[in-house]
PyMOL Python script that loads the backbone (N, CA, C, O; Angstrom):
from pymol import cmd

cmd.read_pdbstr("""\
ATOM      1  N   MET A   1       0.848  -1.187   0.000  1.00  0.00           N
ATOM      2  CA  MET A   1       0.000   0.000   0.000  1.00  0.00           C
ATOM      3  C   MET A   1       0.890   1.246   0.000  1.00  0.00           C
ATOM      4  O   MET A   1       1.883   1.318   0.724  1.00  0.00           O
ATOM      5  N   HIS A   2       0.517   2.209  -0.817  1.00  0.00           N
ATOM      6  CA  HIS A   2       1.233   3.476  -0.887  1.00  0.00           C
ATOM      7  C   HIS A   2       0.265   4.608  -0.549  1.00  0.00           C
ATOM      8  O   HIS A   2      -0.845   4.668  -1.078  1.00  0.00           O
ATOM      9  N   LEU A   3       0.689   5.480   0.316  1.00  0.00           N
ATOM     10  CA  LEU A   3      -0.105   6.661   0.629  1.00  0.00           C
ATOM     11  C   LEU A   3       0.444   7.831  -0.171  1.00  0.00           C
ATOM     12  O   LEU A   3       1.657   8.007  -0.283  1.00  0.00           O
ATOM     13  N   HIS A   4      -0.451   8.617  -0.718  1.00  0.00           N
ATOM     14  CA  HIS A   4      -0.047   9.801  -1.463  1.00  0.00           C
ATOM     15  C   HIS A   4      -0.673  11.018  -0.798  1.00  0.00           C
ATOM     16  O   HIS A   4      -1.871  11.036  -0.516  1.00  0.00           O
ATOM     17  N   PHE A   5       0.129  12.009  -0.555  1.00  0.00           N
ATOM     18  CA  PHE A   5      -0.335  13.226   0.089  1.00  0.00           C
ATOM     19  C   PHE A   5      -0.326  14.371  -0.905  1.00  0.00           C
ATOM     20  O   PHE A   5       0.616  14.530  -1.682  1.00  0.00           O
ATOM     21  N   THR A   6      -1.374  15.160  -0.871  1.00  0.00           N
ATOM     22  CA  THR A   6      -1.386  16.395  -1.644  1.00  0.00           C
ATOM     23  C   THR A   6      -0.784  17.466  -0.752  1.00  0.00           C
ATOM     24  O   THR A   6      -1.283  17.698   0.349  1.00  0.00           O
ATOM     25  N   PRO A   7       0.273  18.120  -1.197  1.00  0.00           N
ATOM     26  CA  PRO A   7       0.864  19.176  -0.365  1.00  0.00           C
ATOM     27  C   PRO A   7      -0.171  20.240  -0.026  1.00  0.00           C
ATOM     28  O   PRO A   7      -1.015  20.581  -0.853  1.00  0.00           O
ATOM     29  N   THR A   8      -0.102  20.752   1.172  1.00  0.00           N
ATOM     30  CA  THR A   8      -1.094  21.731   1.629  1.00  0.00           C
ATOM     31  C   THR A   8      -1.088  22.989   0.780  1.00  0.00           C
ATOM     32  O   THR A   8      -2.101  23.685   0.722  1.00  0.00           O
ATOM     33  N   TYR A   9      -0.010  23.296   0.138  1.00  0.00           N
ATOM     34  CA  TYR A   9       0.092  24.520  -0.642  1.00  0.00           C
ATOM     35  C   TYR A   9      -0.378  24.349  -2.077  1.00  0.00           C
ATOM     36  O   TYR A   9      -0.396  25.327  -2.824  1.00  0.00           O
ATOM     37  N   SER A  10      -0.756  23.154  -2.488  1.00  0.00           N
ATOM     38  CA  SER A  10      -1.127  22.962  -3.889  1.00  0.00           C
ATOM     39  C   SER A  10      -2.610  22.690  -4.098  1.00  0.00           C
ATOM     40  O   SER A  10      -3.041  22.532  -5.240  1.00  0.00           O
ATOM     41  N   SER A  11      -3.377  22.634  -3.070  1.00  0.00           N
ATOM     42  CA  SER A  11      -4.783  22.301  -3.198  1.00  0.00           C
ATOM     43  C   SER A  11      -5.578  23.466  -3.775  1.00  0.00           C
ATOM     44  O   SER A  11      -5.363  24.618  -3.399  1.00  0.00           O
ATOM     45  N   TRP A  12      -6.502  23.160  -4.695  1.00  0.00           N
ATOM     46  CA  TRP A  12      -7.382  24.197  -5.231  1.00  0.00           C
ATOM     47  C   TRP A  12      -8.304  24.721  -4.144  1.00  0.00           C
ATOM     48  O   TRP A  12      -8.846  25.819  -4.267  1.00  0.00           O
ATOM     49  N   LEU A  13      -8.486  23.945  -3.078  1.00  0.00           N
ATOM     50  CA  LEU A  13      -9.327  24.413  -1.976  1.00  0.00           C
ATOM     51  C   LEU A  13      -8.719  25.630  -1.285  1.00  0.00           C
ATOM     52  O   LEU A  13      -9.441  26.431  -0.690  1.00  0.00           O
ATOM     53  N   ASN A  14      -7.413  25.772  -1.360  1.00  0.00           N
ATOM     54  CA  ASN A  14      -6.781  26.956  -0.779  1.00  0.00           C
ATOM     55  C   ASN A  14      -7.318  28.223  -1.423  1.00  0.00           C
ATOM     56  O   ASN A  14      -7.490  29.239  -0.749  1.00  0.00           O
ATOM     57  N   GLN A  15      -7.583  28.172  -2.724  1.00  0.00           N
ATOM     58  CA  GLN A  15      -8.133  29.348  -3.396  1.00  0.00           C
ATOM     59  C   GLN A  15      -9.547  29.653  -2.898  1.00  0.00           C
ATOM     60  O   GLN A  15      -9.912  30.815  -2.720  1.00  0.00           O
ATOM     61  N   VAL A  16     -10.329  28.611  -2.679  1.00  0.00           N
ATOM     62  CA  VAL A  16     -11.689  28.793  -2.158  1.00  0.00           C
ATOM     63  C   VAL A  16     -11.623  29.367  -0.745  1.00  0.00           C
ATOM     64  O   VAL A  16     -12.357  30.298  -0.413  1.00  0.00           O
ATOM     65  N   GLU A  17     -10.745  28.811   0.083  1.00  0.00           N
ATOM     66  CA  GLU A  17     -10.587  29.309   1.446  1.00  0.00           C
ATOM     67  C   GLU A  17     -10.121  30.760   1.442  1.00  0.00           C
ATOM     68  O   GLU A  17     -10.565  31.561   2.265  1.00  0.00           O
ATOM     69  N   ASN A  18      -9.229  31.097   0.518  1.00  0.00           N
ATOM     70  CA  ASN A  18      -8.747  32.465   0.408  1.00  0.00           C
ATOM     71  C   ASN A  18      -9.892  33.410   0.066  1.00  0.00           C
ATOM     72  O   ASN A  18      -9.999  34.494   0.639  1.00  0.00           O
ATOM     73  N   TRP A  19     -10.743  33.001  -0.862  1.00  0.00           N
ATOM     74  CA  TRP A  19     -11.877  33.837  -1.272  1.00  0.00           C
ATOM     75  C   TRP A  19     -12.826  34.085  -0.099  1.00  0.00           C
ATOM     76  O   TRP A  19     -13.238  35.221   0.135  1.00  0.00           O
ATOM     77  N   PHE A  20     -13.175  33.027   0.639  1.00  0.00           N
ATOM     78  CA  PHE A  20     -14.077  33.205   1.774  1.00  0.00           C
ATOM     79  C   PHE A  20     -13.418  33.999   2.896  1.00  0.00           C
ATOM     80  O   PHE A  20     -14.098  34.719   3.628  1.00  0.00           O
ATOM     81  N   SER A  21     -12.116  33.875   3.035  1.00  0.00           N
ATOM     82  CA  SER A  21     -11.392  34.668   4.022  1.00  0.00           C
ATOM     83  C   SER A  21     -11.479  36.157   3.687  1.00  0.00           C
ATOM     84  O   SER A  21     -11.673  36.996   4.567  1.00  0.00           O
ATOM     85  N   ARG A  22     -11.333  36.463   2.408  1.00  0.00           N
ATOM     86  CA  ARG A  22     -11.452  37.869   1.984  1.00  0.00           C
ATOM     87  C   ARG A  22     -12.852  38.413   2.250  1.00  0.00           C
ATOM     88  O   ARG A  22     -13.005  39.537   2.729  1.00  0.00           O
ATOM     89  N   ILE A  23     -13.869  37.620   1.941  1.00  0.00           N
ATOM     90  CA  ILE A  23     -15.245  38.059   2.199  1.00  0.00           C
ATOM     91  C   ILE A  23     -15.453  38.292   3.691  1.00  0.00           C
ATOM     92  O   ILE A  23     -16.050  39.291   4.092  1.00  0.00           O
ATOM     93  N   GLN A  24     -14.960  37.366   4.510  1.00  0.00           N
ATOM     94  CA  GLN A  24     -15.089  37.509   5.966  1.00  0.00           C
ATOM     95  C   GLN A  24     -14.398  38.785   6.442  1.00  0.00           C
ATOM     96  O   GLN A  24     -14.970  39.562   7.207  1.00  0.00           O
ATOM     97  N   ARG A  25     -13.171  38.993   5.986  1.00  0.00           N
ATOM     98  CA  ARG A  25     -12.365  40.130   6.439  1.00  0.00           C
ATOM     99  C   ARG A  25     -12.902  41.463   5.919  1.00  0.00           C
ATOM    100  O   ARG A  25     -12.951  42.442   6.664  1.00  0.00           O
ATOM    101  N   ASP A  26     -13.306  41.507   4.647  1.00  0.00           N
ATOM    102  CA  ASP A  26     -13.659  42.780   4.014  1.00  0.00           C
ATOM    103  C   ASP A  26     -15.129  43.157   4.125  1.00  0.00           C
ATOM    104  O   ASP A  26     -15.468  44.340   4.075  1.00  0.00           O
ATOM    105  N   VAL A  27     -16.015  42.160   4.278  1.00  0.00           N
ATOM    106  CA  VAL A  27     -17.451  42.469   4.266  1.00  0.00           C
ATOM    107  C   VAL A  27     -18.111  42.133   5.599  1.00  0.00           C
ATOM    108  O   VAL A  27     -18.745  42.991   6.213  1.00  0.00           O
ATOM    109  N   ILE A  28     -17.966  40.906   6.042  1.00  0.00           N
ATOM    110  CA  ILE A  28     -18.757  40.437   7.176  1.00  0.00           C
ATOM    111  C   ILE A  28     -18.274  41.007   8.508  1.00  0.00           C
ATOM    112  O   ILE A  28     -19.071  41.567   9.260  1.00  0.00           O
ATOM    113  N   SER A  29     -16.983  40.875   8.810  1.00  0.00           N
ATOM    114  CA  SER A  29     -16.481  41.330  10.118  1.00  0.00           C
ATOM    115  C   SER A  29     -16.684  42.822  10.370  1.00  0.00           C
ATOM    116  O   SER A  29     -17.159  43.194  11.443  1.00  0.00           O
ATOM    117  N   PRO A  30     -16.340  43.682   9.420  1.00  0.00           N
ATOM    118  CA  PRO A  30     -16.506  45.103   9.712  1.00  0.00           C
ATOM    119  C   PRO A  30     -17.929  45.630   9.479  1.00  0.00           C
ATOM    120  O   PRO A  30     -18.206  46.801   9.742  1.00  0.00           O
ATOM    121  N   GLY A  31     -18.823  44.776   8.990  1.00  0.00           N
ATOM    122  CA  GLY A  31     -20.132  45.236   8.556  1.00  0.00           C
ATOM    123  C   GLY A  31     -21.192  45.302   9.634  1.00  0.00           C
ATOM    124  O   GLY A  31     -21.118  44.622  10.658  1.00  0.00           O
ATOM    125  N   ILE A  32     -22.171  46.134   9.374  1.00  0.00           N
ATOM    126  CA  ILE A  32     -23.390  46.202  10.167  1.00  0.00           C
ATOM    127  C   ILE A  32     -24.526  45.978   9.178  1.00  0.00           C
ATOM    128  O   ILE A  32     -24.655  46.699   8.189  1.00  0.00           O
ATOM    129  N   PHE A  33     -25.345  44.972   9.456  1.00  0.00           N
ATOM    130  CA  PHE A  33     -26.382  44.585   8.516  1.00  0.00           C
ATOM    131  C   PHE A  33     -27.743  44.699   9.199  1.00  0.00           C
ATOM    132  O   PHE A  33     -27.932  44.240  10.325  1.00  0.00           O
ATOM    133  N   THR A  34     -28.667  45.309   8.504  1.00  0.00           N
ATOM    134  CA  THR A  34     -29.995  45.507   9.077  1.00  0.00           C
ATOM    135  C   THR A  34     -30.935  44.349   8.772  1.00  0.00           C
ATOM    136  O   THR A  34     -31.990  44.218   9.392  1.00  0.00           O
ATOM    137  N   SER A  35     -30.544  43.502   7.807  1.00  0.00           N
ATOM    138  CA  SER A  35     -31.383  42.358   7.438  1.00  0.00           C
ATOM    139  C   SER A  35     -30.549  41.401   6.592  1.00  0.00           C
ATOM    140  O   SER A  35     -29.426  41.717   6.198  1.00  0.00           O
ATOM    141  N   VAL A  36     -31.105  40.245   6.323  1.00  0.00           N
ATOM    142  CA  VAL A  36     -30.444  39.282   5.435  1.00  0.00           C
ATOM    143  C   VAL A  36     -30.342  39.887   4.032  1.00  0.00           C
ATOM    144  O   VAL A  36     -29.343  39.696   3.338  1.00  0.00           O
ATOM    145  N   LYS A  37     -31.374  40.611   3.626  1.00  0.00           N
ATOM    146  CA  LYS A  37     -31.359  41.262   2.314  1.00  0.00           C
ATOM    147  C   LYS A  37     -30.207  42.274   2.232  1.00  0.00           C
ATOM    148  O   LYS A  37     -29.522  42.354   1.212  1.00  0.00           O
ATOM    149  N   ASP A  38     -29.999  43.034   3.292  1.00  0.00           N
ATOM    150  CA  ASP A  38     -28.906  44.004   3.345  1.00  0.00           C
ATOM    151  C   ASP A  38     -27.553  43.297   3.231  1.00  0.00           C
ATOM    152  O   ASP A  38     -26.674  43.747   2.496  1.00  0.00           O
ATOM    153  N   LEU A  39     -27.392  42.197   3.956  1.00  0.00           N
ATOM    154  CA  LEU A  39     -26.157  41.407   3.878  1.00  0.00           C
ATOM    155  C   LEU A  39     -25.930  40.914   2.452  1.00  0.00           C
ATOM    156  O   LEU A  39     -24.821  41.011   1.928  1.00  0.00           O
ATOM    157  N   LYS A  40     -26.974  40.389   1.829  1.00  0.00           N
ATOM    158  CA  LYS A  40     -26.865  39.871   0.463  1.00  0.00           C
ATOM    159  C   LYS A  40     -26.460  40.980  -0.506  1.00  0.00           C
ATOM    160  O   LYS A  40     -25.608  40.766  -1.368  1.00  0.00           O
ATOM    161  N   GLN A  41     -27.057  42.151  -0.372  1.00  0.00           N
ATOM    162  CA  GLN A  41     -26.728  43.272  -1.256  1.00  0.00           C
ATOM    163  C   GLN A  41     -25.266  43.677  -1.109  1.00  0.00           C
ATOM    164  O   GLN A  41     -24.588  43.937  -2.103  1.00  0.00           O
ATOM    165  N   LYS A  42     -24.780  43.730   0.131  1.00  0.00           N
ATOM    166  CA  LYS A  42     -23.387  44.127   0.362  1.00  0.00           C
ATOM    167  C   LYS A  42     -22.408  43.060  -0.129  1.00  0.00           C
ATOM    168  O   LYS A  42     -21.338  43.388  -0.641  1.00  0.00           O
ATOM    169  N   LEU A  43     -22.770  41.798   0.025  1.00  0.00           N
ATOM    170  CA  LEU A  43     -21.923  40.729  -0.509  1.00  0.00           C
ATOM    171  C   LEU A  43     -21.870  40.794  -2.034  1.00  0.00           C
ATOM    172  O   LEU A  43     -20.795  40.676  -2.621  1.00  0.00           O
ATOM    173  N   MET A  44     -23.003  40.978  -2.667  1.00  0.00           N
ATOM    174  CA  MET A  44     -23.047  41.023  -4.124  1.00  0.00           C
ATOM    175  C   MET A  44     -22.295  42.251  -4.660  1.00  0.00           C
ATOM    176  O   MET A  44     -21.661  42.171  -5.712  1.00  0.00           O
ATOM    177  N   ARG A  45     -22.361  43.368  -3.957  1.00  0.00           N
ATOM    178  CA  ARG A  45     -21.614  44.559  -4.370  1.00  0.00           C
ATOM    179  C   ARG A  45     -20.116  44.283  -4.308  1.00  0.00           C
ATOM    180  O   ARG A  45     -19.370  44.663  -5.211  1.00  0.00           O
ATOM    181  N   TYR A  46     -19.680  43.619  -3.236  1.00  0.00           N
ATOM    182  CA  TYR A  46     -18.263  43.253  -3.090  1.00  0.00           C
ATOM    183  C   TYR A  46     -17.826  42.328  -4.226  1.00  0.00           C
ATOM    184  O   TYR A  46     -16.758  42.518  -4.808  1.00  0.00           O
ATOM    185  N   ILE A  47     -18.641  41.340  -4.536  1.00  0.00           N
ATOM    186  CA  ILE A  47     -18.311  40.386  -5.605  1.00  0.00           C
ATOM    187  C   ILE A  47     -18.242  41.102  -6.958  1.00  0.00           C
ATOM    188  O   ILE A  47     -17.328  40.851  -7.743  1.00  0.00           O
ATOM    189  N   ARG A  48     -19.190  41.979  -7.232  1.00  0.00           N
ATOM    190  CA  ARG A  48     -19.172  42.722  -8.503  1.00  0.00           C
ATOM    191  C   ARG A  48     -17.929  43.606  -8.606  1.00  0.00           C
ATOM    192  O   ARG A  48     -17.290  43.663  -9.656  1.00  0.00           O
ATOM    193  N   GLN A  49     -17.586  44.296  -7.511  1.00  0.00           N
ATOM    194  CA  GLN A  49     -16.390  45.146  -7.522  1.00  0.00           C
ATOM    195  C   GLN A  49     -15.136  44.299  -7.753  1.00  0.00           C
ATOM    196  O   GLN A  49     -14.245  44.696  -8.505  1.00  0.00           O
ATOM    197  N   HIS A  50     -15.071  43.155  -7.118  1.00  0.00           N
ATOM    198  CA  HIS A  50     -13.921  42.266  -7.300  1.00  0.00           C
ATOM    199  C   HIS A  50     -13.854  41.785  -8.747  1.00  0.00           C
ATOM    200  O   HIS A  50     -12.773  41.744  -9.335  1.00  0.00           O
ATOM    201  N   ASN A  51     -14.989  41.423  -9.322  1.00  0.00           N
ATOM    202  CA  ASN A  51     -15.017  40.906 -10.690  1.00  0.00           C
ATOM    203  C   ASN A  51     -14.702  41.978 -11.734  1.00  0.00           C
ATOM    204  O   ASN A  51     -14.276  41.655 -12.843  1.00  0.00           O
ATOM    205  N   ASN A  52     -14.907  43.242 -11.391  1.00  0.00           N
ATOM    206  CA  ASN A  52     -14.570  44.322 -12.318  1.00  0.00           C
ATOM    207  C   ASN A  52     -13.061  44.486 -12.480  1.00  0.00           C
ATOM    208  O   ASN A  52     -12.597  44.945 -13.524  1.00  0.00           O
ATOM    209  N   ASP A  53     -12.305  44.119 -11.470  1.00  0.00           N
ATOM    210  CA  ASP A  53     -10.847  44.243 -11.522  1.00  0.00           C
ATOM    211  C   ASP A  53     -10.203  43.016 -10.871  1.00  0.00           C
ATOM    212  O   ASP A  53      -9.539  43.143  -9.841  1.00  0.00           O
ATOM    213  N   PRO A  54     -10.390  41.842 -11.455  1.00  0.00           N
ATOM    214  CA  PRO A  54      -9.846  40.628 -10.832  1.00  0.00           C
ATOM    215  C   PRO A  54      -8.329  40.567 -10.946  1.00  0.00           C
ATOM    216  O   PRO A  54      -7.745  41.024 -11.929  1.00  0.00           O
ATOM    217  N   LYS A  55      -7.711  40.002  -9.937  1.00  0.00           N
ATOM    218  CA  LYS A  55      -6.266  39.806  -9.938  1.00  0.00           C
ATOM    219  C   LYS A  55      -5.988  38.371  -9.503  1.00  0.00           C
ATOM    220  O   LYS A  55      -6.604  37.872  -8.562  1.00  0.00           O
ATOM    221  N   PRO A  56      -5.063  37.714 -10.187  1.00  0.00           N
ATOM    222  CA  PRO A  56      -4.752  36.335  -9.790  1.00  0.00           C
ATOM    223  C   PRO A  56      -4.041  36.301  -8.445  1.00  0.00           C
ATOM    224  O   PRO A  56      -3.348  37.242  -8.056  1.00  0.00           O
ATOM    225  N   ILE A  57      -4.231  35.211  -7.763  1.00  0.00           N
ATOM    226  CA  ILE A  57      -3.537  35.017  -6.487  1.00  0.00           C
ATOM    227  C   ILE A  57      -2.142  34.512  -6.802  1.00  0.00           C
ATOM    228  O   ILE A  57      -1.983  33.536  -7.535  1.00  0.00           O
ATOM    229  N   LYS A  58      -1.144  35.161  -6.260  1.00  0.00           N
ATOM    230  CA  LYS A  58       0.236  34.730  -6.464  1.00  0.00           C
ATOM    231  C   LYS A  58       0.629  33.865  -5.268  1.00  0.00           C
ATOM    232  O   LYS A  58       0.747  34.348  -4.141  1.00  0.00           O
ATOM    233  N   TRP A  59       0.825  32.589  -5.540  1.00  0.00           N
ATOM    234  CA  TRP A  59       1.159  31.657  -4.477  1.00  0.00           C
ATOM    235  C   TRP A  59       2.640  31.700  -4.178  1.00  0.00           C
ATOM    236  O   TRP A  59       3.481  31.738  -5.077  1.00  0.00           O
ATOM    237  N   LYS A  60       2.935  31.693  -2.901  1.00  0.00           N
ATOM    238  CA  LYS A  60       4.321  31.665  -2.466  1.00  0.00           C
ATOM    239  C   LYS A  60       4.375  30.748  -1.254  1.00  0.00           C
ATOM    240  O   LYS A  60       3.659  30.943  -0.273  1.00  0.00           O
ATOM    241  N   TYR A  61       5.221  29.764  -1.341  1.00  0.00           N
ATOM    242  CA  TYR A  61       5.328  28.823  -0.235  1.00  0.00           C
ATOM    243  C   TYR A  61       6.794  28.662   0.095  1.00  0.00           C
ATOM    244  O   TYR A  61       7.536  27.986  -0.618  1.00  0.00           O
ATOM    245  N   ASP A  62       7.198  29.281   1.167  1.00  0.00           N
ATOM    246  CA  ASP A  62       8.619  29.237   1.497  1.00  0.00           C
ATOM    247  C   ASP A  62       8.882  28.846   2.951  1.00  0.00           C
ATOM    248  O   ASP A  62       9.919  29.196   3.514  1.00  0.00           O
ATOM    249  N   ASP A  63       7.948  28.125   3.551  1.00  0.00           N
ATOM    250  CA  ASP A  63       8.141  27.687   4.924  1.00  0.00           C
ATOM    251  C   ASP A  63       8.212  26.160   4.969  1.00  0.00           C
ATOM    252  O   ASP A  63       7.190  25.502   5.163  1.00  0.00           O
ATOM    253  N   PRO A  64       9.408  25.590   4.791  1.00  0.00           N
ATOM    254  CA  PRO A  64       9.527  24.132   4.751  1.00  0.00           C
ATOM    255  C   PRO A  64       9.105  23.445   6.050  1.00  0.00           C
ATOM    256  O   PRO A  64       8.796  22.254   6.044  1.00  0.00           O
ATOM    257  N   SER A  65       9.090  24.170   7.145  1.00  0.00           N
ATOM    258  CA  SER A  65       8.716  23.548   8.415  1.00  0.00           C
ATOM    259  C   SER A  65       7.241  23.157   8.451  1.00  0.00           C
ATOM    260  O   SER A  65       6.844  22.343   9.284  1.00  0.00           O
ATOM    261  N   ARG A  66       6.426  23.719   7.565  1.00  0.00           N
ATOM    262  CA  ARG A  66       4.994  23.420   7.553  1.00  0.00           C
ATOM    263  C   ARG A  66       4.621  22.333   6.559  1.00  0.00           C
ATOM    264  O   ARG A  66       3.443  21.994   6.439  1.00  0.00           O
ATOM    265  N   ARG A  67       5.566  21.791   5.862  1.00  0.00           N
ATOM    266  CA  ARG A  67       5.284  20.749   4.880  1.00  0.00           C
ATOM    267  C   ARG A  67       4.939  19.438   5.565  1.00  0.00           C
ATOM    268  O   ARG A  67       5.443  19.131   6.646  1.00  0.00           O
ATOM    269  N   ILE A  68       4.078  18.676   4.923  1.00  0.00           N
ATOM    270  CA  ILE A  68       3.674  17.387   5.455  1.00  0.00           C
ATOM    271  C   ILE A  68       4.803  16.386   5.223  1.00  0.00           C
ATOM    272  O   ILE A  68       5.371  16.311   4.133  1.00  0.00           O
ATOM    273  N   ARG A  69       5.111  15.630   6.252  1.00  0.00           N
ATOM    274  CA  ARG A  69       6.158  14.621   6.142  1.00  0.00           C
ATOM    275  C   ARG A  69       5.549  13.255   6.430  1.00  0.00           C
ATOM    276  O   ARG A  69       4.628  13.135   7.238  1.00  0.00           O
ATOM    277  N   PRO A  70       6.061  12.240   5.772  1.00  0.00           N
ATOM    278  CA  PRO A  70       5.538  10.893   6.063  1.00  0.00           C
ATOM    279  C   PRO A  70       5.885  10.449   7.477  1.00  0.00           C
ATOM    280  O   PRO A  70       6.960  10.753   7.996  1.00  0.00           O
ATOM    281  N   VAL A  71       4.978   9.743   8.074  1.00  0.00           N
ATOM    282  CA  VAL A  71       5.182   9.215   9.418  1.00  0.00           C
ATOM    283  C   VAL A  71       5.755   7.799   9.270  1.00  0.00           C
ATOM    284  O   VAL A  71       5.163   6.955   8.597  1.00  0.00           O
ATOM    285  N   PRO A  72       6.889   7.547   9.888  1.00  0.00           N
ATOM    286  CA  PRO A  72       7.468   6.209   9.774  1.00  0.00           C
ATOM    287  C   PRO A  72       6.561   5.161  10.416  1.00  0.00           C
ATOM    288  O   PRO A  72       5.997   5.385  11.487  1.00  0.00           O
ATOM    289  N   ILE A  73       6.430   4.025   9.754  1.00  0.00           N
ATOM    290  CA  ILE A  73       5.645   2.920  10.281  1.00  0.00           C
ATOM    291  C   ILE A  73       6.590   1.921  10.908  1.00  0.00           C
ATOM    292  O   ILE A  73       7.531   1.457  10.264  1.00  0.00           O
ATOM    293  N   HIS A  74       6.346   1.590  12.156  1.00  0.00           N
ATOM    294  CA  HIS A  74       7.221   0.638  12.875  1.00  0.00           C
ATOM    295  C   HIS A  74       6.579  -0.709  12.965  1.00  0.00           C
ATOM    296  O   HIS A  74       7.161  -1.634  13.531  1.00  0.00           O
TER     297      HIS A  74
END
""", "prot")
cmd.dss("prot")
cmd.show_as("cartoon", "prot")
cmd.util.cbc("prot")
cmd.orient("prot")
């Protein structure tokens, strides 16, 4: 049996997590919402503004101490 690990820095899920992190940081945490409709409008405005000037995420991984290492089997 061989185990294969996907490095934590190469998963496409990191991009999804990054996107939701930005929404949390830029819209939800600092926001005051009077209703669910208000929240939806502010989220959609943020998404439209982002889509008007999209920029790719530049990945940089330079911390070898955080890499997954195989666990020896005894």
